[in-house]
N, C-alpha and C positions, 0 to 999 in steps of 0.2 A: 504494500500500500504506500502511496506517496505520503511524505511527511509534510504537513502544512506548518511551515515555520511562522508565517505571519499572513496577513491578509493578501491573498492572491500570490503568495510565494510558495512554491512546492519544490521539495527535493525528492527526486524519484530514485536516486541511488541509495545504497545502504548507508545509514549514519550510525556507525558502531565504533567501539574502541576510541581511538584518539581523533577520529573524524569529528567528534562533538566539540573538540577544541577549535577546530577550523570553521565548522559550519554553525557558528553561533547566530542567534537571531540578529544581533547587531551587525555582524559581518555580512550576512545575507541581505539585510536592509541596505547596506552600503552598495553591494553589487546591484541590487534591484534598482536603486536610485540611478546608477550609471546606465543601466539598461533602459529605463524609462526616458531618460534624457537624451540618449545618444543612439539607440538602436535604429530608429527610423532613418537617421542620417547615414548610418553604416549601410543599411540596405540600399539606400539611394546611390551611394558610392559604388557598391558592387554592381548595381544596374548600369552605372556609368562605364564600368569596365566592359560590360557586354556591348554597350553601344559603341565604344571605341574599337572593340575587336571587329565589329561589323565594318567599320571604316577601314581598318587594316586589311580586312578580307577584300575590300573593294579597291585596294591599291594605295591607300594613304600610308605614309611612312612616319615614324616618330621624328619629331623635330623640336627645337627649342620654341617655347611658346611666345607668340608675338605680344599677347596681352600682359605678360609679366616681364617684358624687357626692362622696365624700370627697376624691378627687383634685382636683376642681374647687373644692372649698371650702377646701382647704389653703393655707398661706401660703409655699410653697416657691418657689424660683427656679432657673433653670438656672445651670450653672457659668459662671465669668467668660469673656468673649469675648476671643480673642487680639487683640493690638494691631493687626495688619494687617487685621482684619475689623471694626474699629470704625467705619469710614467706607465704606459700600457704596452711596453715593448713585446711582451709575449702573453697572449691570452689563451686559455684552454676552454673548450666547450664540452658539454656532455649532458646526459639525462639527469633526472632529479631523484634517482634512487640513492639510498642513504650512503652505502659504501663508496659509490662513485663521487658523491659530493665531498665526502671527507678526503678522499684521495686527491681530488682536483684542487681543493682548498690548500692542501699540504704540499703540492708537487713543485712549488717554486715559481709558478707562473705569477704574473702581476695581477691578473684578473681571471676569475672563473665565471663563465656564463652558464647558469643553470637553465636548461632548455626544456620548456614545456611544449615546444613546437616540433621541429623536424627530427629531433633526437629522442622524442618520447611518443610512444603509442598511447593515445589519450584514453586508456581504460580508466574507469572511475577510481580504481585502486591506485593506479600510477599517479593520477592527478592529485588526489587527496593526500596520499602518502608523501608526495613531493612537497606539498604545502606544509605538512607536519615537519618534514626534515628541515626546511628553510626556517620555520619558526624556531626550531630547536637550535639552529645555528646562532640566531640572535639572542636566544635565552641562555646560551652557554651550555647546552645540554646535548650537543651533537656527538654521540658516541654510538658504536656498533660492535657487536660480536658476531662473527661469521658462524652460522649454524653448523657448517660442515667442518671447518678447520679449528674452530674455537678461537681464532685470532681476534684480538681486540683492536678497534680503530677509534681514534679520537682526533679532534681538530687540534692542530699545533698552535704555537704562540704567535706565529706571524702568517695568518692565512691570506690567501689571495683576496682581493676586493671582489665582492659578489655583485653580479648583474643577473637579471632575470629576463628570459625571453618568453613572453606570453605567446599564445597562438595568434595566427594571422586573422585579419578581419573576416575572412571567408569561412572560418571553422566555427562550429557550434559546440556548446556543452549541453547535451540533450538531457542531462540528469538534474538540471535546475531550470524551472519554468517560472516566469513572472507574467502575471495577467494572461496565462495560457500560452505564452510563447517561450520557446527555449532561448536561453541567453547566449550571447556570443562567447566563444572560448576566450577571446582576447580580454573581454571585460571581466570574465570569471577569474582568469589567472591573475591579471593585474590587480583586480579589486581585492581579492583575498590576500595576496601578498602585501599590498600597500596597507591594507587595514591592520593586519597583524604585526607588520614589521617595520613600517616607515619610522616610527618614533624610536624604536629600539636601535635601528641602524644609525640614526642620527646621534643618539646618545653614545654609541660606540665610536663616534668619530667618522662615520661613513654616511651613507644616505640611501634612499630608495632609488636604485639605479636599474635601468632597463635597456634591453635591445628590442627594437621594433622591426618585425619581419614583413617582407613581401608588400610593402607599400607600392602603389602604382601612380600616385600623383601627390602634388602638394596639398590638394584638398583632403586627401586621406591623412596627411601629416597634420593638417589643421584640426581634424577631428580628434586625433590623439592629444593635441595641445589643449583642446577644450575639455577632454577627459581629465588631463593633468590638473587644469585649473579648478575643476569641480572637486577632484579628490583632495587637493590641497586645502580648499575652502572647508570641505566637510571634516577633514582631519585636523584643522587648525594649524596648517603649515604655511610658511611664507611662500609666495610665488617664486618659482625657480628652485624649490627644494628637490623636486623630482628631476632627475637627469636621465637622458636617453641617448643612445647611439642608434642611428637608423641604418639598417642594412640596405644597400643599393643592390638589389638582386632581381630587379625587373627592368626590362628595356625602357618602358615609359618613364620610370623614376629617374633613370640615368640622364634624361633630358630635362629634369626638373630639380637637380641637386641644390642649386642656389635657392630655389623657391621652398624646398623642404627645410633647409636650414633656417630660412627666414620665418616660416610659419612656426617653427619650434624654437626660435632663437633664445628665449628665456630658459629653455629646458634641454637643449641639445648640446652635446659635447663633441659629436663627430659622426662620420659616416664610415661604413665598412663595405669592402668589396666582397659581396656574397657570390663568389664565382660560379658555383655549381647551379644554384637557382637562377643565376643570370643566363647561363646557357639554356636552361629549361625555358625561361621566359622568352629568350630570343626565338627559339623554335615555336613556342606556343603562339606568340603574337605575330610572327612573320612567316612561319614555316609553311603556309599554304601557297606561297609564291615560289616558283621554280628558281628564281634568282637567289633565294636564300636556302637552297638545298645543302644541308650541312654534311661535312665529311665525318669520318669516324670520330667518336668522342675523344679518342686519344690525341687527335690532331688539333683540337681546340685548346691551346695552351695559353697561359697568361703571357703577356709581353708581346703578343702578336695580334693583328687584325682588331676585331671589335673589342676583345677582352683587354688588349693592351691600351687601346685608345681610351676606353672608359675608366680604367684604373688611373691613368695619368690625369684625365679630366677631374676625377674625384680628388686626387691630391691637390691639384691646382685650386679647385673650388673650395675645399675645406680650409686650406692654409690661408687663402685670401680672407676668410671669415673668422679666423682664429680657432677653427675646429680641428679635431683630429681626423686623420685619414688612415684608417686601419686596413691592413692587407687581408689576404684571403686565407683559406684553410689549407693546412697540410694534413691530408687524410691518412698518410702512411702510418702503419703500426709495426712493431717489431716482428721480424720473421723468425720464429723459434726454430732452432736446429739447423739454420742455414746462415752462417756468418757472412758469406759472400753476398747473398741476397739482402741481408740486413744492412750491410755497409753500403750497398748500391742504393737502397731506399733512403738511407740517411743522407747520402751524398746528393740525391735528388732534392731532398728537402733543403739542404744547405744552399744549393744553387738557387732555388726558388726564393728563399728568404734573402739571399744577397741581392737578387733582382729587386725585391720589394724595398729593402732598406736603401739601396742605391738610388732607386727612383724617387724616394722621399716619403714613403709610408712611415707612420709613427709607431707602428707595431704590427703584430701578425697573430694568426690563429694556428693552434695545433689541436689535434684530436686525441693525443695519447701523452701521458706524463713523460715517457722516455724521449719524446721529441722536444720537450721544454729546453733541456740544455743545448740541443743543436741550434734551435732558433735563438736562444738567449745569447749564445756565443757570437752569432752573426750580428745581432743588433747591438750588443755591447761593443763590438769592434767597429762597426760602421756608423753607429749612432751613439756617441759617448754622452751626449746630453740626454735629458729626460725625454725629449721628443724633438722633432725637427719641423715644427710649425713655421719656423722662419724661412723655410725653403718654399717660395711662393710659385715657382715655375712660371713667372710672369710673362716670359717671352714665348711660352708655348701656345700654339693655336690649334686646338682640336676641333675639327669640323664635324658636322652631322654625318657627312659621308664616311669619314674615318670611323665613327662610332657604329656604322652599319656595315663595315667591311667584313666580308666573309673569310673565314680561315681557309687556307688551301689544304688540299688533302683528298685522299680517295676514300671510297666506301668499300669495305671488305666483308667477306663471309665471317671472318673472325670477329669483326666488329658487331655484326648481327648476333652472332652466338653469345658474345660477351654481354650485350644488352639484354638478351633473353635470360641468361643465367643470373645476372645481378638483379634485374628487375623482378624476376619471380622469387628468388631467394629472399630479397629484401621484403617484398610484399608478404611472403610467408611469415617471416620473423615479426613484422608489424602486426599481423593478425594474431600472432601468438603473444603479443604484448610488449615487444621490444622495438624501440625506435632507433637505437644506435647499434649497428650490427657489423662485426668484423667479417668481411668477405674478401677473399683473395688478396690478403695482406693490406687491405685498406679498411678504415672505419667509415662505413657508409651510413648516411641518413636518408630521409625521404627525398631530398633533392636529387640524389643520384638515380634513384628509381624513376623519378619524374623525367630525367633526361632520357633514360633507357626507353621508356614507353612512348614519349612524344617523338623521339627520333625515329623509332621503328614505324610509328604512325605516319610520320612525314615521308619516309622512304617508300612505304607501301603506297601511300596516297598519290605520290608524285611519280611512281614507277622509277625509282632511283636505280641507276646502273652501277653494279659492283665492278671492282677493278678487273675481274675475270670476264667481263662482258655480259654476264647475266643480269636481268632486271629483277629487282626484288618485288615480285608479284605477291599477292596474298597466298597463292599456292606454294611458292617457294618459302615464304615465311612459315607457313604451317608445317612444311616438311622439316625445316631446320628446328622449329619449336618442338616438334615431336621427337626428334633425335635428342635434343638437349633434355627434354623432360624424362626420357628413359634413364639418363644418368642421374638426374635429380631425384627421381623416384627410388633409384637404387641406394642413394646416399642419405636422403632426407625425407623419406616417405612419411606423410602424415595427412590427415584430413585438411589441415590448413594449407599444405602445399597444393592440394587439388583446388581449394578455393582460390588461392593466389593465382594459379595457372589459368583458371576460368576467367577471373577478373582481368588479368593482364592481357590475355588474348582478345577478350571482348573489347577492351579499350583500344588495343592496337588496330583491330579490324573494323572498328566503328566508322561510319561515315563522318561523324562529328568528333571533334577533339574535346574531351572532357577537360574542364579547367584544372582540376586537381585529382590525382590518384586517391588522396586521402578522403575525399568526399564520399565516393561509393564504398571505399574500404571501411569507413567509420560505421556504415550500416551493418558490416559483418563482424565488428568487434564484439 
């Protein structure tokens, strides 16, 4: 039976154990207030995404907005950055389960982003336990004993600065309803964390810090700013207490970076190059056009074509406004039992981080604690100061055409097979409740699976030619998929594998391109 917390507020998930500490009437009233004030606008903005997609489908290309030229030309800067966010040279990201939070806080990174979005499968248990774990961090009660090994874990004396990534605007939290409507996952995650932890974080010398995912326009950033203003008012906090970094991981947002900073200027400290989601967005928004037929995923590397152009534009834009320009993710993980492969992986990370630090980024992301020293050595060597916001790249001129330049490369059968394997295996793990998944020596999250399925959709839809001369028809895709599934069934057989396979093939072979894999997958959780 649904639990009626207050008038027209229902929680339909179990409220047991420590969930009662999170789902208090006061906290749920706070979330409900945010929902009632802002959900209609959120839905309008999602509809605006659909309308813009229709224009892209008709041949329109992303470009800098004429109506906001005055914002780009202005001489404004963002508000001052808090002291504990002035040095962000290495950040680690990961899901919100207890042991991983402790390990991430203790690993030596400057910042830990606890991720309710792409690295967490949003089961009710995962979402609520994540909130419990973060509340314990600020209450000084974050300890854990591993049930199998008996090993004890506790937060150290100098933990990383904590930032939270709530879910994107498009995702719902179906287990809480207000006035008969499910609330947005973004407002649920943000609201519960801010309500329970903002004042404790401030008292500890830090603050309520967030990463904002998958924005597609400055109007979506404006909505977040309004949410922050209301939250600060309701919690009795001064304007500007909440600080956020926005991930630039969609192609439309890359053309509105100045405007996004401007809309959030009292609350924003920087932008981040969300490279994997950016490739996904590039395909999703432009991929119906043959001119944007992408090569193998492995050919789309940072430093070249549209990825290189947007990363430099991000640095230039941020530093002009006094904001941080964060680099992208190193997804490599240690290769157990193969020292040569391990050294090669670490060397690849080092090269990537040298490119970022040399270009002017103020810090970078890693997915595994063992990569923190690798990235730290690079930024310590190439960025001796706390950051390099003084590198303005003022003489650089990045054009719209450069930001749409396609990477060179071929499409291969191996690329098709890899997309199938990674996409299905990740989807299986997600349906089993895991959002951060080690696959083939990389730590993958939902963004990689999104690239896999949208790229296969594009190749089948446009009749892409492989390097051996064959066209990737739906029949050839099904043949290769059947072969790959035989191996996956041998090694990873489970009902969830079959559900993942059915969902993945349906999305690849559909006439229309679904906005997000996680939307239909959420119905199967």
